[in-house]
VEXBA-37057 format. One record per residue (C-alpha): x, y negated, z. Coordinates in Angstrom, 1 decimal, decimal comma. Last residue first. Layout:
(site (X Y Z)) ...
This chain:
(site (90,6 -104,2 98,7)) (site (92,3 -101,6 96,3)) (site (95,8 -101,7 97,8)) (site (96,0 -97,8 98,3)) (site (93,2 -97,0 95,3)) (site (95,5 -95,5 93,3)) (site (99,4 -96,5 94,3)) (site (101,2 -95,6 91,2)) (site (98,7 -96,7 88,1)) (site (96,9 -99,2 90,7)) (site (100,2 -101,7 90,8)) (site (100,8 -101,0 87,1)) (site (97,3 -102,2 86,1)) (site (97,0 -104,9 88,9)) (site (100,7 -106,5 87,0)) (site (104,3 -106,7 86,7)) (site (104,8 -104,4 90,6)) (site (106,2 -106,0 93,7)) (site (107,7 -103,3 96,3)) (site (107,6 -103,2 99,9)) (site (107,1 -100,6 102,6)) (site (107,8 -99,4 106,3)) (site (106,2 -96,5 107,9)) (site (106,6 -95,4 111,3)) (site (106,3 -91,8 111,8)) (site (103,6 -90,4 114,6)) (site (101,3 -89,5 111,7)) (site (101,8 -92,1 109,7)) (site (102,9 -95,8 111,8)) (site (103,1 -99,5 110,9)) (site (103,7 -101,3 107,6)) (site (102,8 -101,7 104,3)) (site (103,2 -104,0 101,8)) (site (102,5 -105,0 97,9)) (site (103,4 -107,9 95,9)) (site (101,5 -107,9 92,8)) (site (103,1 -110,3 90,2)) (site (100,7 -111,2 87,4)) (site (102,5 -110,2 83,7)) (site (100,7 -109,3 81,3)) (site (102,0 -106,7 79,1)) (site (98,8 -104,0 78,8)) (site (98,7 -101,2 81,1)) (site (97,6 -97,3 79,4)) (site (97,5 -95,3 82,5)) (site (99,5 -91,9 81,9)) (site (101,5 -92,5 85,5)) (site (97,6 -91,7 87,3)) (site (98,6 -92,0 91,0)) (site (102,0 -92,1 91,7)) (site (103,2 -92,1 95,5)) (site (106,8 -91,4 96,4)) (site (107,5 -95,0 98,0)) (site (104,6 -94,6 99,9)) (site (105,9 -91,9 102,0)) (site (102,6 -91,4 104,2)) (site (103,1 -87,7 103,8)) (site (102,5 -88,2 99,6)) (site (99,1 -86,6 99,4)) (site (98,4 -88,2 103,0)) (site (98,9 -91,5 101,7)) (site (96,4 -90,9 99,1)) (site (93,7 -89,5 101,6)) (site (93,7 -92,5 103,3)) (site (93,3 -94,9 100,4)) (site (90,2 -92,7 99,5)) (site (88,7 -93,2 103,4)) (site (89,2 -97,1 103,1)) (site (88,1 -97,1 99,3)) (site (84,7 -95,9 101,2)) (site (84,7 -99,0 103,4)) (site (84,7 -99,3 107,2)) (site (86,4 -95,5 107,2)) (site (85,3 -93,4 110,0)) (site (88,3 -92,1 111,7)) (site (91,3 -90,3 111,0)) (site (92,8 -92,8 109,4)) (site (92,8 -96,8 110,3)) (site (93,9 -99,0 107,7)) (site (94,1 -102,5 108,9)) (site (93,5 -105,2 106,2)) (site (95,9 -108,0 104,6)) (site (95,5 -110,9 102,0)) (site (98,4 -112,3 100,9)) (site (98,6 -115,8 100,1)) (site (99,3 -116,6 96,3)) (site (102,2 -115,7 94,2)) (site (100,8 -114,1 91,3)) (site (98,4 -111,8 94,0)) (site (99,4 -111,2 97,7)) (site (98,6 -107,6 98,8)) (site (98,7 -106,6 102,2)) (site (98,2 -103,1 104,0)) (site (98,5 -102,4 108,1)) (site (99,0 -98,9 108,6)) (site (97,1 -96,9 111,1)) (site (97,9 -93,1 112,0)) (site (100,4 -92,9 114,1)) (site (98,0 -91,7 116,8)) (site (94,0 -91,0 115,6)) (site (92,3 -94,5 116,1)) (site (90,9 -95,1 119,4)) (site (92,7 -98,0 120,1)) (site (93,7 -99,7 117,3)) (site (93,4 -103,2 117,7)) (site (95,4 -102,8 121,3)) (site (98,5 -102,1 120,1)) (site (98,2 -103,6 116,4)) (site (99,7 -106,8 117,9)) (site (102,8 -105,1 118,7)) (site (103,7 -104,9 114,5)) (site (104,2 -101,1 113,6)) (site (108,3 -99,9 114,5)) (site (110,5 -99,9 110,9)) (site (111,9 -96,9 109,5)) (site (112,6 -97,7 105,9)) (site (111,0 -96,8 102,8)) (site (111,8 -100,3 100,0)) (site (111,6 -98,9 96,2)) (site (113,9 -100,2 94,4)) (site (112,9 -98,5 91,2)) (site (113,9 -95,3 89,1)) (site (111,1 -94,8 87,1)) (site (107,6 -93,2 86,6)) (site (106,4 -94,4 83,8)) (site (103,6 -97,1 83,1)) (site (102,6 -96,5 79,0)) (site (102,6 -99,5 77,5)) (site (100,4 -101,8 75,1)) 
């Protein structure tokens, strides 16, 4: 077992424009608070969800994810949830990405975690869908 610690890693947080396909899908959402989240486990095809913050969330976990993103100003590279979480040594890659806009600012983030425990320790509920 090991404890997940925040280490300097290659986390990408770069400006990007929101995908054009989102513009029609987010009418009524709080401007600039829409992010597409994707998760691929063990190289399987990615699952994606549209996270709209500032409105009633369709799932309770979405409201919690919005709160987590808000805590870090939408900067996913700065997120930490439970850095003292004890994780096993299993290796099942969890590749995540986020793109869209947070409070009017472009968001782009990608990272691959060693396993679900490590992903959860650093991102909390954001990729729990």
